LOZAMAR-295574 format. One record per residue (C-alpha): residue in three letters; x, y, z. Coordinates in nm, 3 decimals. Layout:
{pt "ALA"; {X; Y; Z}},
...
This chain:
{pt "MET"; {-6.920; 1.378; 2.648}},
{pt "ALA"; {-6.920; 1.633; 2.363}},
{pt "GLN"; {-7.236; 1.836; 2.310}},
{pt "ARG"; {-7.435; 1.735; 2.003}},
{pt "ILE"; {-7.541; 2.058; 1.838}},
{pt "LEU"; {-7.698; 1.899; 1.529}},
{pt "GLU"; {-7.881; 1.566; 1.515}},
{pt "VAL"; {-8.024; 1.425; 1.192}},
{pt "ASN"; {-8.234; 1.110; 1.236}},
{pt "ASN"; {-8.378; 0.895; 0.955}},
{pt "LEU"; {-8.385; 1.185; 0.709}},
{pt "GLU"; {-8.569; 1.101; 0.387}},
{pt "TYR"; {-8.575; 1.348; 0.100}},
{pt "SER"; {-8.720; 1.290; -0.247}},
{pt "PHE"; {-8.781; 1.474; -0.574}},
{pt "ASP"; {-9.106; 1.438; -0.764}},
{pt "THR"; {-9.045; 1.426; -1.138}},
{pt "TYR"; {-9.247; 1.336; -1.446}},
{pt "ALA"; {-9.067; 1.002; -1.450}},
{pt "GLY"; {-9.148; 0.927; -1.086}},
{pt "GLN"; {-9.007; 0.986; -0.740}},
{pt "VAL"; {-8.629; 1.004; -0.696}},
{pt "GLN"; {-8.545; 0.884; -0.345}},
{pt "ALA"; {-8.228; 1.090; -0.313}},
{pt "VAL"; {-8.177; 1.058; 0.064}},
{pt "ARG"; {-8.294; 0.742; 0.236}},
{pt "ARG"; {-8.310; 0.732; 0.617}},
{pt "VAL"; {-7.983; 0.915; 0.680}},
{pt "THR"; {-7.873; 0.951; 1.042}},
{pt "PHE"; {-7.572; 1.143; 1.173}},
{pt "HIS"; {-7.482; 1.402; 1.434}},
{pt "VAL"; {-7.235; 1.690; 1.467}},
{pt "ASN"; {-7.055; 1.759; 1.794}},
{pt "ALA"; {-6.956; 2.105; 1.911}},
{pt "GLY"; {-6.617; 2.209; 1.776}},
{pt "GLU"; {-6.557; 1.903; 1.556}},
{pt "THR"; {-6.514; 1.850; 1.183}},
{pt "LEU"; {-6.732; 1.581; 1.027}},
{pt "ALA"; {-6.660; 1.474; 0.670}},
{pt "ILE"; {-6.934; 1.323; 0.453}},
{pt "VAL"; {-6.770; 1.138; 0.166}},
{pt "GLY"; {-6.897; 0.944; -0.133}},
{pt "LYS"; {-6.927; 0.955; -0.511}},
{pt "SER"; {-7.116; 1.229; -0.693}},
{pt "GLY"; {-7.492; 1.172; -0.678}},
{pt "CYS"; {-7.491; 0.973; -0.354}},
{pt "GLY"; {-7.696; 1.234; -0.163}},
{pt "LYS"; {-7.430; 1.430; 0.027}},
{pt "THR"; {-7.525; 1.777; -0.097}},
{pt "VAL"; {-7.899; 1.705; -0.090}},
{pt "SER"; {-7.873; 1.602; 0.276}},
{pt "VAL"; {-7.704; 1.928; 0.374}},
{pt "GLN"; {-7.925; 2.150; 0.160}},
{pt "ALA"; {-8.232; 1.975; 0.304}},
{pt "ILE"; {-8.111; 2.066; 0.654}},
{pt "LEU"; {-8.072; 2.431; 0.549}},
{pt "LYS"; {-8.394; 2.428; 0.343}},
{pt "LEU"; {-8.215; 2.550; 0.032}},
{pt "LEU"; {-8.388; 2.313; -0.211}},
{pt "PRO"; {-8.693; 2.426; -0.412}},
{pt "GLU"; {-9.013; 2.263; -0.286}},
{pt "PRO"; {-9.163; 2.135; -0.513}},
{pt "PRO"; {-9.010; 1.932; -0.673}},
{pt "GLY"; {-8.816; 1.846; -0.358}},
{pt "ARG"; {-8.984; 1.743; -0.034}},
{pt "MET"; {-8.883; 1.603; 0.301}},
{pt "VAL"; {-9.061; 1.267; 0.326}},
{pt "GLY"; {-8.967; 1.183; 0.683}},
{pt "GLY"; {-8.716; 1.211; 0.963}},
{pt "SER"; {-8.604; 1.464; 1.220}},
{pt "ILE"; {-8.354; 1.753; 1.219}},
{pt "ARG"; {-8.272; 1.893; 1.562}},
{pt "TYR"; {-8.047; 2.193; 1.624}},
{pt "LEU"; {-7.948; 2.250; 1.987}},
{pt "GLY"; {-8.231; 2.016; 2.083}},
{pt "GLU"; {-8.499; 2.203; 1.884}},
{pt "GLU"; {-8.676; 2.050; 1.585}},
{pt "ILE"; {-8.612; 2.275; 1.284}},
{pt "SER"; {-8.747; 2.060; 1.001}},
{pt "GLN"; {-9.084; 2.236; 1.022}},
{pt "TYR"; {-8.947; 2.590; 1.043}},
{pt "ASN"; {-9.121; 2.836; 0.811}},
{pt "PRO"; {-8.908; 3.039; 0.564}},
{pt "LYS"; {-8.887; 3.340; 0.796}},
{pt "LYS"; {-8.757; 3.141; 1.094}},
{pt "MET"; {-8.519; 2.947; 0.871}},
{pt "SER"; {-8.385; 3.270; 0.721}},
{pt "ARG"; {-8.291; 3.390; 1.069}},
{pt "LEU"; {-8.106; 3.063; 1.132}},
{pt "ARG"; {-7.911; 3.056; 0.806}},
{pt "GLY"; {-7.604; 3.276; 0.810}},
{pt "LYS"; {-7.623; 3.345; 1.183}},
{pt "GLU"; {-7.627; 2.992; 1.328}},
{pt "MET"; {-7.545; 2.783; 1.019}},
{pt "SER"; {-7.356; 2.889; 0.706}},
{pt "ILE"; {-7.253; 2.716; 0.387}},
{pt "ILE"; {-6.965; 2.745; 0.141}},
{pt "PHE"; {-7.078; 2.630; -0.201}},
{pt "GLN"; {-6.871; 2.431; -0.447}},
{pt "ASP"; {-6.834; 2.703; -0.711}},
{pt "PRO"; {-6.782; 3.054; -0.570}},
{pt "MET"; {-6.817; 3.215; -0.912}},
{pt "THR"; {-7.182; 3.109; -0.935}},
{pt "SER"; {-7.245; 3.170; -0.563}},
{pt "LEU"; {-7.121; 3.528; -0.551}},
{pt "ASN"; {-7.325; 3.800; -0.722}},
{pt "PRO"; {-7.116; 3.906; -1.024}},
{pt "THR"; {-7.278; 4.252; -1.033}},
{pt "MET"; {-7.194; 4.347; -0.672}},
{pt "ARG"; {-6.864; 4.436; -0.513}},
{pt "ILE"; {-6.755; 4.168; -0.265}},
{pt "GLY"; {-6.751; 4.410; 0.027}},
{pt "LYS"; {-7.115; 4.500; -0.025}},
{pt "GLN"; {-7.210; 4.132; -0.039}},
{pt "ILE"; {-7.039; 4.058; 0.293}},
{pt "ILE"; {-7.181; 4.369; 0.464}},
{pt "GLU"; {-7.531; 4.283; 0.344}},
{pt "GLY"; {-7.516; 3.942; 0.515}},
{pt "ILE"; {-7.380; 4.086; 0.840}},
{pt "ARG"; {-7.642; 4.361; 0.866}},
{pt "LYS"; {-7.923; 4.117; 0.792}},
{pt "HIS"; {-7.848; 3.925; 1.112}},
{pt "GLU"; {-7.698; 4.191; 1.339}},
{pt "ARG"; {-7.820; 4.538; 1.429}},
{pt "ILE"; {-7.507; 4.731; 1.348}},
{pt "SER"; {-7.433; 5.039; 1.138}},
{pt "ARG"; {-7.298; 5.025; 0.786}},
{pt "ARG"; {-6.964; 5.154; 0.915}},
{pt "GLU"; {-6.943; 4.873; 1.172}},
{pt "GLY"; {-7.046; 4.623; 0.907}},
{pt "ARG"; {-6.773; 4.746; 0.677}},
{pt "ALA"; {-6.514; 4.719; 0.955}},
{pt "ARG"; {-6.624; 4.360; 1.021}},
{pt "ALA"; {-6.603; 4.275; 0.650}},
{pt "VAL"; {-6.251; 4.420; 0.624}},
{pt "GLU"; {-6.149; 4.222; 0.933}},
{pt "MET"; {-6.285; 3.894; 0.791}},
{pt "LEU"; {-6.118; 3.947; 0.452}},
{pt "GLY"; {-5.790; 4.002; 0.634}},
{pt "LYS"; {-5.838; 3.683; 0.836}},
{pt "VAL"; {-5.888; 3.471; 0.525}},
{pt "GLY"; {-5.573; 3.606; 0.364}},
{pt "ILE"; {-5.706; 3.858; 0.113}},
{pt "PRO"; {-5.425; 4.114; 0.065}},
{pt "SER"; {-5.508; 4.484; 0.118}},
{pt "PRO"; {-5.864; 4.403; 0.231}},
{pt "GLU"; {-5.970; 4.767; 0.252}},
{pt "ARG"; {-5.888; 4.818; -0.115}},
{pt "ASN"; {-6.007; 4.478; -0.235}},
{pt "MET"; {-6.348; 4.532; -0.074}},
{pt "ASN"; {-6.435; 4.733; -0.385}},
{pt "ARG"; {-6.347; 4.466; -0.640}},
{pt "TYR"; {-6.591; 4.238; -0.823}},
{pt "PRO"; {-6.578; 3.855; -0.805}},
{pt "HIS"; {-6.439; 3.819; -1.157}},
{pt "GLN"; {-6.134; 4.020; -1.056}},
{pt "PHE"; {-6.018; 3.746; -0.818}},
{pt "SER"; {-5.863; 3.406; -0.884}},
{pt "GLY"; {-6.053; 3.087; -0.795}},
{pt "GLY"; {-5.867; 3.045; -0.467}},
{pt "MET"; {-5.925; 3.409; -0.370}},
{pt "ARG"; {-6.297; 3.380; -0.452}},
{pt "GLN"; {-6.318; 3.076; -0.226}},
{pt "ARG"; {-6.153; 3.278; 0.052}},
{pt "VAL"; {-6.415; 3.550; 0.001}},
{pt "MET"; {-6.687; 3.284; 0.037}},
{pt "ILE"; {-6.529; 3.164; 0.362}},
{pt "ALA"; {-6.516; 3.522; 0.492}},
{pt "MET"; {-6.882; 3.571; 0.404}},
{pt "ALA"; {-6.986; 3.241; 0.564}},
{pt "LEU"; {-6.801; 3.308; 0.890}},
{pt "ALA"; {-6.875; 3.682; 0.919}},
{pt "CYS"; {-7.157; 3.625; 1.171}},
{pt "LYS"; {-6.962; 3.357; 1.362}},
{pt "PRO"; {-7.199; 3.064; 1.302}},
{pt "ARG"; {-7.192; 2.751; 1.517}},
{pt "ILE"; {-7.189; 2.520; 1.213}},
{pt "LEU"; {-7.017; 2.570; 0.878}},
{pt "PHE"; {-7.114; 2.341; 0.591}},
{pt "ALA"; {-6.850; 2.324; 0.316}},
{pt "ASP"; {-6.976; 2.163; -0.006}},
{pt "GLU"; {-6.666; 2.038; -0.189}},
{pt "PRO"; {-6.486; 2.370; -0.127}},
{pt "THR"; {-6.162; 2.261; -0.297}},
{pt "THR"; {-6.284; 2.070; -0.605}},
{pt "ALA"; {-6.199; 2.334; -0.868}},
{pt "LEU"; {-5.867; 2.435; -0.711}},
{pt "ASP"; {-5.511; 2.318; -0.769}},
{pt "VAL"; {-5.344; 2.097; -0.509}},
{pt "THR"; {-5.147; 2.377; -0.342}},
{pt "THR"; {-5.453; 2.601; -0.310}},
{pt "GLN"; {-5.658; 2.306; -0.183}},
{pt "ALA"; {-5.414; 2.261; 0.106}},
{pt "GLN"; {-5.420; 2.634; 0.184}},
{pt "ILE"; {-5.802; 2.649; 0.188}},
{pt "LEU"; {-5.833; 2.342; 0.413}},
{pt "GLU"; {-5.571; 2.478; 0.651}},
{pt "LEU"; {-5.747; 2.815; 0.658}},
{pt "MET"; {-6.083; 2.653; 0.740}},
{pt "HIS"; {-5.919; 2.449; 1.015}},
{pt "GLU"; {-5.759; 2.756; 1.172}},
{pt "LEU"; {-6.078; 2.964; 1.160}},
{pt "LYS"; {-6.279; 2.674; 1.302}},
{pt "GLN"; {-6.051; 2.663; 1.603}},
{pt "GLU"; {-6.050; 3.041; 1.644}},
{pt "LEU"; {-6.431; 3.068; 1.632}},
{pt "ASN"; {-6.495; 2.733; 1.808}},
{pt "ALA"; {-6.726; 2.634; 1.524}},
{pt "SER"; {-6.821; 2.291; 1.393}},
{pt "VAL"; {-6.754; 2.204; 1.028}},
{pt "VAL"; {-6.930; 1.958; 0.801}},
{pt "ILE"; {-6.722; 1.910; 0.488}},
{pt "ILE"; {-6.867; 1.733; 0.184}},
{pt "THR"; {-6.628; 1.567; -0.058}},
{pt "HIS"; {-6.581; 1.268; -0.287}},
{pt "ASP"; {-6.212; 1.239; -0.200}},
{pt "LEU"; {-6.113; 1.066; 0.125}},
{pt "SER"; {-5.756; 1.194; 0.102}},
{pt "VAL"; {-5.881; 1.555; 0.119}},
{pt "VAL"; {-6.022; 1.511; 0.470}},
{pt "ALA"; {-5.751; 1.290; 0.620}},
{pt "ARG"; {-5.587; 1.579; 0.803}},
{pt "VAL"; {-5.873; 1.812; 0.896}},
{pt "SER"; {-6.162; 1.589; 1.011}},
{pt "GLN"; {-6.224; 1.403; 1.336}},
{pt "ARG"; {-6.504; 1.178; 1.209}},
{pt "ILE"; {-6.604; 1.052; 0.864}},
{pt "ALA"; {-6.941; 0.934; 0.732}},
{pt "VAL"; {-6.926; 0.730; 0.410}},
{pt "MET"; {-7.237; 0.766; 0.193}},
{pt "TYR"; {-7.361; 0.557; -0.097}},
{pt "ALA"; {-7.691; 0.551; -0.288}},
{pt "GLY"; {-7.865; 0.789; -0.050}},
{pt "LYS"; {-7.754; 0.608; 0.269}},
{pt "ILE"; {-7.470; 0.632; 0.516}},
{pt "VAL"; {-7.299; 0.292; 0.507}},
{pt "GLU"; {-7.013; 0.351; 0.753}},
{pt "THR"; {-6.931; 0.608; 1.020}},
{pt "GLY"; {-6.627; 0.631; 1.242}},
{pt "ASP"; {-6.337; 0.844; 1.352}},
{pt "VAL"; {-6.056; 0.908; 1.107}},
{pt "ARG"; {-5.839; 0.621; 1.231}},
{pt "ASP"; {-6.127; 0.372; 1.212}},
{pt "ILE"; {-6.209; 0.468; 0.853}},
{pt "PHE"; {-5.849; 0.469; 0.729}},
{pt "TYR"; {-5.701; 0.185; 0.932}},
{pt "ASN"; {-5.997; -0.039; 1.012}},
{pt "PRO"; {-6.264; 0.015; 0.742}},
{pt "ARG"; {-6.528; -0.257; 0.740}},
{pt "HIS"; {-6.760; -0.178; 0.450}},
{pt "PRO"; {-6.666; -0.293; 0.096}},
{pt "TYR"; {-6.754; 0.048; -0.049}},
{pt "THR"; {-6.513; 0.218; 0.193}},
{pt "TRP"; {-6.248; -0.033; 0.083}},
{pt "GLY"; {-6.315; 0.063; -0.278}},
{pt "LEU"; {-6.282; 0.435; -0.205}},
{pt "LEU"; {-5.952; 0.386; -0.025}},
{pt "GLN"; {-5.811; 0.160; -0.296}},
{pt "SER"; {-5.892; 0.422; -0.562}},
{pt "VAL"; {-5.679; 0.692; -0.394}},
{pt "PRO"; {-5.337; 0.730; -0.561}},
{pt "HIS"; {-5.038; 0.736; -0.329}},
{pt "ARG"; {-4.691; 0.880; -0.371}},
{pt "GLU"; {-4.492; 0.566; -0.304}},
{pt "GLY"; {-4.689; 0.334; -0.531}},
{pt "ASP"; {-4.587; 0.196; -0.867}},
{pt "ARG"; {-4.671; 0.468; -1.120}},
{pt "ARG"; {-4.722; 0.208; -1.390}},
{pt "GLN"; {-4.997; 0.040; -1.189}},
{pt "GLU"; {-5.353; 0.133; -1.283}},
{pt "LEU"; {-5.584; 0.279; -1.020}},
{pt "THR"; {-5.836; 0.038; -0.876}},
{pt "ALA"; {-6.190; 0.108; -0.996}},
{pt "ILE"; {-6.522; -0.014; -0.858}},
{pt "PRO"; {-6.700; -0.209; -1.134}},
{pt "GLY"; {-7.064; -0.150; -1.225}},
{pt "THR"; {-7.292; 0.150; -1.177}},
{pt "PRO"; {-7.492; 0.291; -0.885}},
{pt "PRO"; {-7.852; 0.173; -0.839}},
{pt "ASP"; {-8.151; 0.353; -0.988}},
{pt "LEU"; {-8.296; 0.569; -0.709}},
{pt "PHE"; {-8.630; 0.583; -0.890}},
{pt "HIS"; {-8.654; 0.219; -0.781}},
{pt "PRO"; {-8.399; 0.158; -0.502}},
{pt "PRO"; {-8.300; -0.205; -0.441}},
{pt "ALA"; {-8.466; -0.400; -0.162}},
{pt "GLY"; {-8.131; -0.492; -0.009}},
{pt "CYS"; {-7.795; -0.320; 0.015}},
{pt "GLY"; {-7.750; -0.046; -0.245}},
{pt "PHE"; {-7.391; -0.158; -0.308}},
{pt "ALA"; {-7.473; -0.529; -0.347}},
{pt "PHE"; {-7.453; -0.553; -0.727}},
{pt "ARG"; {-7.109; -0.388; -0.734}},
{pt "CYS"; {-6.969; -0.581; -0.436}},
{pt "ARG"; {-6.739; -0.879; -0.487}},
{pt "TYR"; {-6.849; -1.016; -0.148}},
{pt "CYS"; {-7.223; -1.006; -0.229}},
{pt "MET"; {-7.434; -1.282; -0.068}},
{pt "GLY"; {-7.799; -1.377; -0.110}},
{pt "ALA"; {-7.906; -1.171; 0.191}},
{pt "CYS"; {-7.743; -0.860; 0.045}},
{pt "THR"; {-7.995; -0.838; -0.240}},
{pt "GLN"; {-8.301; -0.931; -0.033}},
{pt "ALA"; {-8.289; -0.719; 0.283}},
{pt "GLU"; {-8.117; -0.405; 0.408}},
{pt "PRO"; {-7.820; -0.487; 0.631}},
{pt "PRO"; {-7.856; -0.397; 0.999}},
{pt "GLN"; {-7.626; -0.138; 1.149}},
{pt "THR"; {-7.348; -0.295; 1.353}},
{pt "ASP"; {-7.182; -0.099; 1.635}},
{pt "LEU"; {-6.811; -0.188; 1.651}},
{pt "GLY"; {-6.749; 0.044; 1.945}},
{pt "ASN"; {-6.615; 0.398; 1.977}},
{pt "GLY"; {-6.886; 0.525; 1.743}},
{pt "HIS"; {-6.776; 0.301; 1.455}},
{pt "LEU"; {-7.103; 0.203; 1.281}},
{pt "VAL"; {-7.124; -0.017; 0.973}},
{pt "SER"; {-7.422; -0.136; 0.768}},
{pt "CYS"; {-7.305; -0.458; 0.602}},
{pt "TRP"; {-7.415; -0.823; 0.608}},
{pt "LEU"; {-7.048; -0.930; 0.624}},
{pt "LEU"; {-7.053; -0.835; 0.993}},
{pt "ASP"; {-7.338; -1.075; 1.067}},
{pt "GLU"; {-7.220; -1.370; 1.277}},
{pt "ARG"; {-7.355; -1.608; 1.012}},
{pt "ALA"; {-7.152; -1.451; 0.728}},
{pt "PRO"; {-6.823; -1.603; 0.610}},
{pt "LYS"; {-6.514; -1.442; 0.758}},
{pt "THR"; {-6.362; -1.180; 0.531}},
{pt "GLU"; {-6.033; -1.001; 0.588}},
{pt "THR"; {-5.988; -0.633; 0.510}},
{pt "PRO"; {-5.797; -0.604; 0.181}},
{pt "GLN"; {-5.451; -0.452; 0.172}},
{pt "LEU"; {-5.481; -0.075; 0.139}},
{pt "ALA"; {-5.143; 0.041; 0.018}},
{pt "GLN"; {-5.204; 0.412; 0.061}},
{pt "ARG"; {-5.233; 0.386; 0.441}},
{pt "LYS"; {-4.865; 0.466; 0.477}},
{pt "GLY"; {-4.919; 0.800; 0.305}},
{pt "VAL"; {-5.229; 0.874; 0.510}},
{pt "ARG"; {-5.045; 0.813; 0.836}},
{pt "GLU"; {-4.837; 1.125; 0.777}},
{pt "HIS"; {-5.154; 1.337; 0.805}},
{pt "GLY"; {-5.339; 1.135; 1.068}},
């Protein structure tokens, strides 16, 4: 059985505002195994980034605050770590690649200095050794002439090259877990593929675990082993890649898969959209958060939260359709499966 290096149980995280409390993350539970890639997918605003930044304690408190739950790293509870202890953990044991490298890198500092600064903060090495490590990492992520490019500023690189610099910085201290927050959103399709392949190769070389956050299921089809689907602050379905793509059981997962364009489809056909809007997290619904957008909605869906059903092999689904009393519903035809199979 794979070692669980990170366990998040019933995480609740809210923001206190003048208008009230925003319940951004509501009893989220997931784990990360050693050496695996876990993808957390869902629409913007569903709580993916907040969940990860709450783990790393990167959110300002106040207005944010952890309301409840547990975060265990290598068996140790880290949710109550003070800023000093958390600072030692970030960068060395856990690192993050942010969505926009231009706003994450310091525009007034050369990239080499930024990488060396992070290395020397966590390791007792000389500046010369730190520089050698930085040059090595830039070479590994595909930056040409790394010795020379160490002296360039972020604005002198393209978007793809800046993202490679962020990856080099995040992996410089060889962390056990790398969080990647939509690392390919602002990049063209070709560069997206290169960045994902690079992350996959470095993960294997360093034997690290990766948690990738995205709103696009097709992005993670090739690089992840497990997928957690998130909606309205909750994880509604979790399973390995084949379960999610070939045997999805939650209506929201069906909607995500149906909205992915595929190469062999009819170009004249409109993309399938999910009708309605997400619930107000100032006042979350009593039942399933997806109920009012779901074509299969029943009375129970609006009155009580669905229980989590274990379908075996780690495939967990929170939906009343899986209750033995619910009417039988077949999984809709998902035409893009044929395209996904090439990457699976």
